[in-house]
Every structure is written in C-alpha cells, then in structure tokens.
C-alpha positions in Angstrom: 25.9 -3.4 54.9 25.3 -0.6 52.2 27.6 -1.3 49.0 26.0 1.7 47.5 29.1 3.9 46.9 31.1 0.9 45.8 28.3 -0.2 43.2 28.1 3.3 41.9 31.9 3.7 41.7 32.4 0.2 39.8 29.4 1.3 37.7 31.5 4.3 36.5 34.2 2.4 35.4 31.8 -0.4 33.9 30.4 2.5 31.6 33.7 3.6 30.8 35.1 0.2 29.9 32.1 -0.5 27.6 30.9 2.7 26.0 30.9 1.7 22.6 29.1 -1.1 23.3 26.7 0.4 25.6 26.0 3.4 23.2 25.6 1.1 20.3 22.9 -0.8 22.5 21.2 2.9 23.5 21.1 3.7 19.7 19.4 0.4 18.7 16.8 0.1 21.3 15.9 4.0 21.1 13.5 5.3 18.7 15.6 8.4 16.8 13.0 10.8 18.2 13.7 10.0 21.5 17.5 9.7 21.6 19.2 12.1 23.5 22.3 13.6 22.6 25.3 12.7 24.9 23.1 10.3 26.6 25.8 8.5 28.7 28.0 11.7 29.1 25.1 13.2 31.1 24.5 9.9 33.0 28.0 9.9 34.1 28.0 13.2 35.1 25.2 13.0 37.3 26.5 9.9 38.7 29.9 11.6 39.3 28.1 14.6 40.8 26.2 12.1 43.2 29.4 10.4 44.3 31.2 13.8 44.9 28.3 15.2 46.9 28.8 11.9 49.1 32.3 11.5 49.4 32.6 12.1 53.2 29.7 9.8 53.8 30.0 6.2 54.1 27.2 5.4 52.1 24.7 7.3 50.0 21.3 7.4 51.9 19.5 10.0 49.7 18.8 9.7 46.2 17.7 12.7 44.6 17.4 11.3 41.1 17.0 7.8 39.5 20.2 6.0 38.7 20.8 2.5 37.3 20.9 0.3 40.5 18.3 2.3 42.2 14.6 1.1 43.1 12.1 3.7 42.0 8.4 3.8 43.6 6.1 5.8 40.9 2.6 6.7 41.6 0.0 6.2 38.9 -1.9 9.7 39.7 -5.4 8.6 37.8 -5.3 5.1 39.8 -3.6 6.2 43.2 -1.7 3.0 42.9 2.1 2.9 43.3 4.5 0.2 41.7 8.2 -0.3 41.9 11.0 -0.6 39.7 14.4 -1.4 39.7 16.5 0.2 37.2 19.2 -2.3 35.7 21.6 -3.2 33.3 20.1 -5.1 30.6 21.6 -8.6 31.9 19.8 -7.9 34.8 16.4 -7.4 33.6 13.6 -9.2 34.8 10.1 -7.7 34.5 8.4 -10.2 36.6 10.4 -9.0 39.6 10.2 -5.4 38.5 13.6 -5.2 37.2 13.8 -3.3 34.0 16.8 -2.3 31.7 17.5 1.6 32.0 17.2 0.8 27.9 13.6 -0.1 28.2 11.0 2.4 27.0 9.9 2.8 30.8 13.4 2.6 32.1 14.8 5.1 29.7 12.0 7.5 30.7 12.5 7.3 34.5 16.2 7.5 34.3 17.6 10.9 35.9 14.1 11.9 36.7 14.2 13.8 40.3 12.6 12.8 43.5 9.1 14.2 43.5 9.0 15.1 39.6 5.9 14.5 37.9 5.9 12.9 34.4 4.2 11.7 31.6 4.9 8.3 31.3 4.5 7.0 27.4 3.2 3.5 27.1 2.0 1.8 24.0 -1.6 2.4 24.8 -1.0 6.1 25.5 0.3 8.4 28.1 0.3 7.9 32.2 0.6 10.8 34.7 3.0 9.4 37.2 5.4 11.0 40.3 8.3 9.9 41.5 7.5 8.8 45.3 10.8 7.1 46.5 14.1 6.5 45.2 16.4 4.2 47.0 19.7 1.8 46.5 18.7 -1.7 45.5 21.2 -3.9 47.2 20.0 -7.0 45.1 22.0 -5.6 42.0 25.4 -4.9 44.0 25.2 -9.0 45.1 24.2 -10.1 41.6 27.2 -8.0 40.2 29.5 -9.5 42.9 28.3 -13.3 41.8 28.8 -12.6 38.4 32.4 -11.4 38.8 33.1 -14.2 41.1 31.7 -17.0 38.8 
C-alpha cells in the first residue's frame, strides 16, 4: 500500500507545528552564504503543489522533485556510478543506510532539485558533478513515523 499522500500531508502539518524549531535547526546547520531566504515557505509551497497535482490520484506515482521522504538516485558523472539517498528529518538520519537529513550539506543541496537536473554537489574535498536519475517515495520513513507516534 502506498501511503505517500498521507505521509506528505502529515509532513505539512508537522512543519507548520514545528516551524520555529525547524527554522532554528536550519539556521544553526547552514552556513550563512548557503542559507535561502524563506527556505521553509518555499518547501511548503512546492509540497502543497505536489499534493494539489495529485489530489485526484489514490497515491503519488511520479515525483518531479526531491522532497523529504523521497529516495533519490544520483549519478556521479565522472565515475559513471550511482548512489541512493533517502532525504529525511534529522531524527531519522542514518548515513550508513543512506538516510541523510535534509539539513545535512548533501541533503540540503538535493532538496527540491528536479528529476534529470544536473548539479554541482559541493563536498569537503571539492565539487562533484551529479545528475538526479530517479526519485521515489520511501515507504520505510512512513512506517518509522507511524511506529514513533504509536510508541
């Protein structure tokens, strides 16, 4: 069963309820030169647009952008190799499993990027040319959210 619409609807409510705390986390984890004005407003607008485009669908089948709760496959252009990242909230971060916070340096750079987009990913040792090859919903995050609420 695909719970993507429910997950993203709950995500909107979570962001609204925790906006001040999330904004403080964003500010404390993002270098001044990389901060985006109205970061969460932009993200919420993009997420609302995704839900609106899929309001008549039983689930969201196509993700045109990277959102919190999606798995993104990036192709490293120089190495012709791919890697999957699940973009998540900080409390679900587990880099060994490929779960990276949207506030992490890589997560922040991937968030809201378009399917097929080529970007220069800044890493401590320089920059890597990558392209966004695939974006899908990560149901593991939804299940983790449900278990946390029930506990």
